[in-house]
MMTF fields as JSON, N, C-alpha, C and O atoms, coordinates in Angstrom:
{
  "mmtfVersion": "1.0.0",
  "mmtfProducer": "UNKNOWN",
  "numBonds": 327,
  "numAtoms": 328,
  "numGroups": 82,
  "numChains": 1,
  "numModels": 1,
  "chainsPerModel": [1],
  "groupsPerChain": [82],
  "chainIdList": ["A"],
  "bondAtomList": [4, 2, 8, 6, 12, 10, 16, 14, 20, 18, 24, 22, 28, 26, 32, 30, 36, 34, 40, 38, 44, 42, 48, 46, 52, 50, 56, 54, 60, 58, 64, 62, 68, 66, 72, 70, 76, 74, 80, 78, 84, 82, 88, 86, 92, 90, 96, 94, 100, 98, 104, 102, 108, 106, 112, 110, 116, 114, 120, 118, 124, 122, 128, 126, 132, 130, 136, 134, 140, 138, 144, 142, 148, 146, 152, 150, 156, 154, 160, 158, 164, 162, 168, 166, 172, 170, 176, 174, 180, 178, 184, 182, 188, 186, 192, 190, 196, 194, 200, 198, 204, 202, 208, 206, 212, 210, 216, 214, 220, 218, 224, 222, 228, 226, 232, 230, 236, 234, 240, 238, 244, 242, 248, 246, 252, 250, 256, 254, 260, 258, 264, 262, 268, 266, 272, 270, 276, 274, 280, 278, 284, 282, 288, 286, 292, 290, 296, 294, 300, 298, 304, 302, 308, 306, 312, 310, 316, 314, 320, 318, 324, 322],
  "bondOrderList": [1, 1, 1, 1, 1, 1, 1, 1, 1, 1, 1, 1, 1, 1, 1, 1, 1, 1, 1, 1, 1, 1, 1, 1, 1, 1, 1, 1, 1, 1, 1, 1, 1, 1, 1, 1, 1, 1, 1, 1, 1, 1, 1, 1, 1, 1, 1, 1, 1, 1, 1, 1, 1, 1, 1, 1, 1, 1, 1, 1, 1, 1, 1, 1, 1, 1, 1, 1, 1, 1, 1, 1, 1, 1, 1, 1, 1, 1, 1, 1, 1],
  "groupList": [{"groupName": "UNK", "atomNameList": ["N", "CA", "C", "O"], "elementList": ["N", "C", "C", "O"], "formalChargeList": [0, 0, 0, 0], "bondAtomList": [1, 0, 2, 1, 3, 2], "bondOrderList": [1, 1, 2], "singleLetterCode": "X", "chemCompType": "L-PEPTIDE LINKING"}],
  "groupTypeList": [0, 0, 0, 0, 0, 0, 0, 0, 0, 0, 0, 0, 0, 0, 0, 0, 0, 0, 0, 0, 0, 0, 0, 0, 0, 0, 0, 0, 0, 0, 0, 0, 0, 0, 0, 0, 0, 0, 0, 0, 0, 0, 0, 0, 0, 0, 0, 0, 0, 0, 0, 0, 0, 0, 0, 0, 0, 0, 0, 0, 0, 0, 0, 0, 0, 0, 0, 0, 0, 0, 0, 0, 0, 0, 0, 0, 0, 0, 0, 0, 0, 0],
  "groupIdList": [1, 2, 3, 4, 5, 6, 7, 8, 9, 10, 11, 12, 13, 14, 15, 16, 17, 18, 19, 20, 21, 22, 23, 24, 25, 26, 27, 28, 29, 30, 31, 32, 33, 34, 35, 36, 37, 38, 39, 40, 41, 42, 43, 44, 45, 46, 47, 48, 49, 50, 51, 52, 53, 54, 55, 56, 57, 58, 59, 60, 61, 62, 63, 64, 65, 66, 67, 68, 69, 70, 71, 72, 73, 74, 75, 76, 77, 78, 79, 80, 81, 82],
  "secStructList": [7, 7, 6, 6, 2, 2, 2, 2, 2, 2, 2, 2, 2, 7, 6, 6, 1, 7, 7, 7, 7, 5, 7, 1, 1, 1, 7, 1, 1, 1, 1, 2, 2, 2, 2, 2, 2, 2, 2, 2, 6, 1, 7, 2, 2, 2, 2, 2, 2, 2, 2, 2, 2, 2, 2, 2, 2, 6, 1, 2, 2, 2, 2, 2, 2, 2, 2, 2, 2, 2, 2, 1, 7, 5, 6, 6, 1, 7, 7, 7, 7, 7],
  "xCoordList": [-7.674, -7.515, -6.051, -5.15, -5.823, -4.484, -3.961, -4.646, -2.74, -2.19, -2.026, -1.51, -2.457, -2.311, -3.445, -3.519, -4.34, -5.418, -6.376, -6.843, -6.675, -7.607, -7.014, -7.735, -5.7, -5.067, -5.094, -5.325, -4.858, -4.887, -6.283, -6.441, -7.311, -8.677, -9.07, -9.696, -8.72, -9.076, -8.28, -8.781, -7.052, -6.249, -6.83, -6.731, -7.435, -8.054, -9.253, -9.583, -9.91, -11.075, -10.697, -11.448, -9.557, -9.137, -7.923, -6.839, -8.084, -6.974, -5.845, -4.772, -6.051, -5.007, -3.952, -2.834, -4.285, -3.352, -2.615, -3.231, -1.278, -0.474, 0.132, 0.568, 0.153, 0.782, 1.767, 1.45, 2.951, 3.968, 3.589, 3.395, 3.486, 3.196, 4.215, 4.755, 4.484, 5.277, 4.375, 3.217, 4.903, 4.11, 3.968, 4.939, 2.764, 2.554, 2.651, 2.708, 2.67, 2.728, 4.096, 4.615, 4.687, 5.975, 7.067, 7.544, 7.454, 8.447, 9.427, 9.101, 10.645, 11.671, 11.976, 12.123, 12.07, 12.273, 11.042, 10.25, 10.887, 9.775, 8.867, 7.918, 9.127, 8.26, 8.587, 7.811, 9.733, 10.088, 10.344, 9.786, 11.177, 11.499, 10.256, 10.072, 9.413, 8.17, 7.251, 6.632, 7.155, 6.339, 6.892, 6.137, 8.223, 8.845, 8.649, 8.411, 8.751, 8.528, 7.115, 6.917, 6.133, 4.738, 4.526, 3.841, 5.114, 4.917, 5.496, 4.858, 6.716, 7.373, 7.129, 7.516, 6.498, 6.183, 7.393, 7.463, 8.345, 9.524, 9.691, 9.005, 10.625, 10.879, 11.506, 12.501, 10.953, 11.504, 12.939, 13.648, 13.369, 14.737, 15.734, 16.809, 15.385, 16.27, 16.48, 17.594, 15.428, 15.55, 16.323, 17.112, 16.098, 16.835, 18.329, 19.136, 18.697, 20.11, 20.663, 21.794, 19.88, 20.315, 20.554, 21.542, 19.663, 19.845, 21.098, 21.855, 21.316, 22.499, 23.766, 24.727, 23.782, 24.962, 25.258, 26.411, 24.232, 24.432, 24.893, 25.653, 24.445, 24.884, 26.35, 27.116, 26.742, 28.129, 29.09, 30.216, 28.661, 29.549, 29.697, 30.794, 28.586, 28.673, 27.847, 28.009, 26.991, 26.126, 24.825, 23.946, 24.701, 23.5, 22.274, 21.156, 22.476, 21.353, 20.619, 19.389, 21.363, 20.729, 19.98, 18.895, 20.559, 19.876, 18.6, 17.572, 18.663, 17.483, 16.397, 15.22, 16.793, 15.825, 15.155, 13.934, 15.951, 15.401, 14.459, 13.412, 14.828, 13.956, 12.63, 11.577, 12.667, 11.427, 10.575, 9.347, 11.214, 10.456, 9.703, 8.551, 10.358, 9.741, 8.72, 7.767, 8.901, 8.059, 6.918, 5.943, 7.019, 6.019, 5.128, 5.612, 3.827, 2.88, 2.781, 3.135, 2.297, 2.09, 0.768, -0.1, 0.621, -0.589, -1.809, -2.925, -1.629, -2.8, -3.235, -4.189, -2.548, -2.968, -4.154, -4.251, -5.036, -6.199, -5.789, -4.928, -6.377, -6.081, -6.569, -7.554, -5.867, -6.252, -7.559, -7.782, -8.426, -9.691, -9.438, -8.483, -10.306, -10.148, -10.517, -10.442],
  "yCoordList": [-6.755, -5.852, -5.426, -6.252, -4.162, -3.612, -3.786, -3.422, -4.345, -4.524, -3.176, -2.227, -3.096, -1.885, -0.897, 0.061, -1.094, -0.13, -0.106, 0.965, -1.25, -1.299, -0.581, 0.099, -0.725, -0.047, 1.467, 2.21, 1.921, 3.355, 3.921, 5.004, 3.207, 3.689, 3.75, 4.722, 2.737, 2.747, 3.8, 4.366, 4.084, 5.114, 6.497, 7.372, 6.711, 7.995, 8.225, 9.373, 7.161, 7.277, 7.272, 7.794, 6.696, 6.578, 7.473, 7.174, 8.571, 9.5, 8.94, 9.541, 7.808, 7.225, 6.491, 6.291, 6.092, 5.38, 6.409, 7.247, 6.331, 7.268, 6.551, 5.404, 7.241, 6.727, 7.785, 8.974, 7.347, 8.268, 8.768, 7.977, 10.075, 10.737, 11.833, 12.387, 12.152, 13.339, 14.55, 14.52, 15.621, 16.815, 17.638, 17.843, 18.101, 18.966, 20.439, 21.308, 20.728, 22.114, 22.477, 23.556, 21.596, 21.868, 21.14, 20.081, 21.735, 21.062, 22.066, 23.23, 21.575, 22.36, 21.722, 22.426, 20.402, 19.693, 18.862, 19.232, 17.741, 16.846, 16.583, 15.808, 17.203, 17.045, 15.876, 15.559, 15.216, 14.052, 14.454, 13.85, 15.463, 15.886, 16.431, 16.185, 17.16, 17.656, 16.523, 16.581, 15.5, 14.337, 13.564, 13.128, 13.39, 12.711, 13.515, 12.946, 14.838, 15.69, 15.564, 15.488, 15.54, 15.363, 13.991, 13.864, 12.97, 11.599, 11.396, 10.792, 11.909, 11.71, 12.842, 12.73, 13.925, 15.029, 15.863, 16.373, 16.005, 16.831, 17.829, 17.756, 18.764, 19.792, 19.166, 18.45, 19.414, 18.849, 19.284, 18.617, 20.383, 20.849, 19.793, 19.646, 19.065, 18.003, 16.927, 16.434, 16.568, 15.579, 16.142, 15.431, 17.411, 18.026, 18.041, 17.704, 18.432, 18.444, 17.02, 16.8, 16.068, 14.671, 14.144, 13.45, 14.463, 14.029, 14.658, 13.983, 15.944, 16.62, 16.037, 15.764, 15.843, 15.281, 13.872, 13.541, 13.051, 11.679, 11.676, 10.796, 12.643, 12.739, 13.149, 12.582, 14.132, 14.596, 13.551, 13.428, 12.804, 11.82, 10.54, 9.991, 10.064, 8.774, 8.669, 7.707, 9.61, 9.529, 8.779, 8.753, 8.175, 7.399, 8.298, 7.875, 9.521, 10.438, 10.714, 10.749, 10.909, 11.167, 9.941, 10.057, 8.77, 7.541, 7.317, 6.927, 7.56, 7.395, 8.388, 8.033, 9.639, 10.657, 10.273, 10.36, 9.852, 9.446, 8.254, 8.206, 7.296, 6.138, 6.572, 6.073, 7.498, 7.969, 8.761, 8.684, 9.517, 10.251, 9.269, 9.504, 8.18, 7.211, 6.304, 5.867, 6.015, 5.021, 5.586, 4.881, 6.829, 7.397, 8.354, 9.214, 8.196, 9.072, 10.42, 10.542, 11.433, 12.74, 12.744, 11.908, 13.69, 13.716, 14.22, 14.12, 14.755, 15.214, 14.218, 14.477, 13.076, 12.038, 11.278, 11.062, 10.882, 10.131, 8.702, 8.14, 8.096, 6.693, 5.794, 6.096, 4.692, 3.745, 3.053, 2.74, 2.809, 2.126, 0.689, 0.049, 0.199, -1.164, -2.208, -3.401],
  "zCoordList": [2.961, 4.085, 4.17, 4.024, 4.402, 4.483, 5.904, 6.86, 6.06, 7.407, 8.106, 7.517, 9.338, 10.13, 9.982, 10.752, 9.014, 8.796, 9.975, 10.365, 10.545, 11.677, 12.887, 13.617, 13.105, 14.228, 14.039, 14.992, 12.81, 12.554, 12.723, 13.287, 12.243, 12.392, 13.858, 14.281, 14.645, 16.058, 16.801, 17.773, 16.376, 17.033, 16.779, 17.639, 15.61, 15.331, 16.244, 16.542, 16.691, 17.555, 19.037, 19.861, 19.386, 20.773, 21.003, 20.502, 21.755, 21.942, 22.811, 22.864, 23.494, 24.329, 23.507, 23.982, 22.294, 21.434, 20.583, 19.924, 20.61, 19.837, 18.64, 18.74, 17.511, 16.305, 15.823, 15.79, 15.455, 14.971, 13.588, 12.665, 13.449, 12.184, 11.962, 12.92, 10.699, 10.404, 10.547, 10.131, 11.134, 11.373, 10.097, 9.368, 9.837, 8.676, 9.071, 8.201, 10.37, 10.838, 11.412, 11.124, 12.217, 12.852, 12.071, 12.479, 10.931, 10.112, 9.539, 9.308, 9.316, 8.635, 7.281, 6.282, 7.245, 5.983, 5.649, 4.782, 6.339, 6.022, 7.214, 7.094, 8.359, 9.517, 10.416, 11.317, 10.191, 10.997, 12.445, 13.361, 12.661, 14.022, 14.735, 15.927, 14.025, 14.621, 15.03, 16.093, 14.207, 14.538, 15.721, 16.589, 15.76, 16.899, 18.181, 19.246, 18.076, 19.239, 19.778, 20.991, 18.892, 19.313, 19.938, 20.953, 19.333, 19.805, 21.205, 22.067, 21.424, 22.712, 23.701, 24.864, 23.269, 24.16, 24.549, 25.667, 23.635, 23.888, 22.743, 21.724, 22.943, 21.938, 20.692, 20.81, 19.503, 18.274, 17.989, 17.235, 18.576, 18.37, 18.846, 18.263, 19.893, 20.38, 19.315, 19.141, 18.616, 17.552, 16.364, 15.741, 16.05, 14.942, 15.227, 14.36, 16.444, 16.831, 16.809, 16.377, 17.267, 17.261, 15.856, 15.618, 14.92, 13.538, 12.925, 12.228, 13.183, 12.639, 13.252, 12.534, 14.569, 15.232, 14.727, 14.452, 14.604, 14.118, 12.664, 12.261, 11.878, 10.486, 10.413, 9.634, 11.223, 11.193, 11.747, 11.264, 12.749, 13.371, 12.556, 12.446, 11.983, 11.3, 10.018, 9.268, 9.757, 8.589, 8.839, 7.978, 10.005, 10.329, 10.478, 10.184, 10.929, 11.113, 9.821, 9.797, 8.744, 7.446, 6.948, 6.378, 7.162, 6.75, 7.56, 7.006, 8.863, 9.713, 9.327, 9.261, 9.069, 8.672, 7.359, 7.228, 6.396, 5.1, 5.243, 4.597, 6.086, 6.319, 6.923, 6.525, 7.882, 8.497, 7.512, 7.552, 6.634, 5.6, 4.708, 4.343, 4.365, 3.457, 4.135, 3.491, 5.418, 6.09, 6.934, 7.193, 7.362, 8.275, 7.5, 6.764, 7.674, 6.97, 7.675, 8.848, 6.955, 7.566, 8.315, 8.065, 9.238, 10.054, 9.297, 9.806, 8.102, 7.332, 6.271, 5.538, 6.176, 5.231, 5.791, 6.999, 4.928, 5.35, 5.696, 5.019, 6.727, 7.019, 5.892, 5.217, 5.703, 4.658, 5.021, 6.19, 4.044, 4.342, 4.779, 4.34, 5.648, 6.19, 5.181, 5.472]
}
């Protein structure tokens, strides 16, 4: 059994449970800011500005963005079988 697969399957059936996904529709690079915007219910532009500001100030924004690209699935990917 794959860890987290049961939670993802139940979240697909229960609209009250939210899972962070990268957006396949609202994206400029990889959909991270669009996914964060959907998850938190705010404008993705705020996250985009935050990533750019954090990158210019310390470089952490680029590392965080890259980590989210690698760790968060897109919303059009199929959930893993249980």
